[in-house]
Each structure stands twice: as structure tokens, then as C-alpha cells.
C-alpha positions as CSV (number, residue, x, y, z in Angstrom):
1,X,-7.3,16.0,-67.6
2,X,-8.7,13.1,-65.5
3,X,-8.0,9.4,-65.8
4,X,-11.1,8.2,-67.6
5,X,-10.0,4.6,-67.8
6,X,-9.9,4.2,-64.0
7,X,-13.4,5.7,-63.9
8,X,-14.9,2.9,-66.1
9,X,-13.0,0.0,-64.5
10,X,-15.1,-1.4,-61.7
11,X,-13.6,-1.3,-58.2
12,X,-15.4,-4.5,-57.1
13,X,-15.9,-7.7,-59.1
14,X,-19.1,-7.8,-61.2
15,X,-20.4,-10.9,-59.3
16,X,-20.1,-9.0,-56.0
17,X,-22.3,-6.2,-57.2
18,X,-24.8,-8.6,-58.7
19,X,-24.9,-10.7,-55.5
20,X,-25.3,-7.6,-53.2
21,X,-28.1,-6.2,-55.4
22,X,-29.9,-9.5,-55.5
23,X,-29.7,-10.0,-51.8
24,X,-31.0,-6.5,-51.2
25,X,-33.9,-7.0,-53.5
26,X,-34.9,-10.3,-52.0
27,X,-34.6,-8.9,-48.4
28,X,-36.9,-6.0,-49.3
29,X,-39.3,-8.4,-51.1
30,X,-39.5,-10.7,-48.0
31,X,-39.9,-7.7,-45.8
32,X,-42.9,-6.5,-47.8
33,X,-44.5,-9.9,-47.7
34,X,-44.0,-10.2,-43.9
35,X,-45.3,-6.7,-43.2
36,X,-48.3,-7.3,-45.3
37,X,-50.4,-5.4,-47.9
38,X,-52.2,-3.4,-45.2
39,X,-49.0,-1.7,-44.0
40,X,-47.3,-1.4,-47.3
41,X,-50.4,-1.0,-49.6
42,X,-48.7,1.9,-51.5
43,X,-45.6,-0.1,-52.4
44,X,-45.4,-2.2,-55.5
45,X,-42.7,-4.3,-57.1
46,X,-41.6,-1.3,-59.2
47,X,-41.0,0.7,-56.0
48,X,-38.9,-2.1,-54.6
49,X,-36.9,-2.2,-57.8
50,X,-36.3,1.5,-57.7
51,X,-35.3,1.3,-54.0
52,X,-32.9,-1.6,-54.7
53,X,-31.5,0.3,-57.8
54,X,-31.0,3.5,-56.0
55,X,-29.2,1.9,-53.1
56,X,-25.6,1.6,-54.2
57,X,-24.6,-1.7,-52.6
58,X,-21.1,-2.0,-54.2
59,X,-19.6,1.4,-53.4
60,X,-16.3,2.5,-54.9
61,X,-13.6,2.7,-52.2
62,X,-12.1,6.1,-51.6
63,X,-8.6,6.6,-52.8
64,X,-6.2,8.4,-50.6
């Protein structure tokens, strides 16, 4: 049987995960504005949210 309690306890502080996700989202948003609508016409704000959500900024460290 596995240790379920350690699975649900975050390895990084909550503020760290929120901060990394926010910085990632803002960087992608600024990049889209700089590139312009002509280059990224197919991308909307929903696409950026999905990209930012899929990217796992705060990764769990591997245990040895």
C-alpha cells in the first residue's frame, strides 16, 4: 500500500506555485502582445490559459 498522505502534501509552498504560474501566464501574454495578432491570430486567451495550466511550473522533486 502506498503512502497517500505524502501524495497530497505539496512539495513546494502554495505561494511558490501561484507565483510561478502567474509569472508564466504574464510572460506568455506579453509575448503574444509583442508578436502581434498577425503572427498569433489563432491563439486566444483561453489557449494561453491552457498552455500555462499544462506547464507544470512547480514540479515535485524526485525522492531517492
